[in-house]
C-alpha positions as CSV (number, residue, x, y, z in Angstrom):
1,M,122.1,113.1,137.2
2,Q,120.3,110.9,134.7
3,A,117.0,109.1,135.5
4,Q,117.1,105.3,135.6
5,I,115.2,103.7,132.7
6,D,113.4,100.5,133.5
7,P,115.2,97.9,131.3
8,D,111.9,96.1,130.6
9,Y,110.1,99.3,129.6
10,F,110.0,98.5,125.9
11,D,109.3,94.7,126.2
12,R,106.7,94.7,129.0
13,L,103.1,93.9,127.8
14,I,100.7,96.8,127.9
15,D,96.9,96.8,127.4
16,E,95.2,98.3,124.3
17,K,94.2,101.5,126.2
18,E,97.8,102.2,127.1
19,A,99.0,101.3,123.6
20,A,96.4,103.6,122.0
21,N,97.5,106.4,124.3
22,Y,101.2,105.7,123.4
23,L,100.3,106.0,119.7
24,C,97.9,109.0,120.2
25,Y,95.1,106.9,118.6
26,S,91.8,105.5,119.8
27,V,91.3,102.0,121.2
28,R,88.8,101.6,118.3
29,A,91.5,102.3,115.8
30,L,93.7,99.6,117.3
31,Q,90.7,97.2,117.2
32,N,90.1,98.0,113.5
33,W,93.7,97.5,112.6
34,R,93.7,94.1,114.3
35,V,90.7,93.0,112.2
36,R,91.7,94.7,108.9
37,G,95.5,94.6,109.2
38,G,98.0,97.4,108.9
39,G,98.4,98.0,112.6
40,P,101.2,97.1,115.0
41,M,102.0,93.5,116.1
42,F,100.1,92.4,119.1
43,V,99.9,89.5,121.5
44,K,96.6,87.6,121.8
45,V,96.8,86.5,125.5
46,S,93.3,84.9,125.5
47,G,90.0,85.2,123.6
48,R,89.4,88.8,124.7
49,S,92.7,89.8,126.0
50,V,95.1,91.6,123.7
51,R,98.5,93.1,124.7
52,Y,101.2,95.1,122.9
53,T,104.9,95.8,123.6
54,R,106.2,99.3,123.2
55,S,109.1,97.9,121.1
56,D,106.5,96.6,118.6
57,L,104.7,100.0,118.7
58,Q,108.1,101.7,118.0
59,K,108.8,99.3,115.1
60,W,105.4,100.1,113.6
61,I,106.0,103.8,114.0
62,A,109.4,103.4,112.3
63,E,107.8,101.6,109.4
64,K,105.4,104.5,108.9
65,R,108.1,107.2,108.8
66,V,108.5,109.1,105.5
67,A,110.6,112.0,104.2
68,N,107.9,113.4,101.9
69,T,104.4,112.6,100.6
70,S,105.6,110.8,97.5
71,A,107.4,108.4,99.7
72,A,104.3,107.3,101.6
73,P,104.5,103.7,102.9
74,S,102.3,101.1,101.2
């Protein structure tokens, strides 16, 4: 029997702590990427509230995939 997957799992907003955990990075790394660029897309809910979707995190991961070191993403 297969487990039911929540249909909203990839589109539900998650906080930066959960997003960092999902990516196996620190919250500080996400914060730096938001300032400097190069990180996953995010949603600015309010002045201090930032959220991510797992689908955006998955897209960012897919963009970083390479077959060898000479094919590193820019």
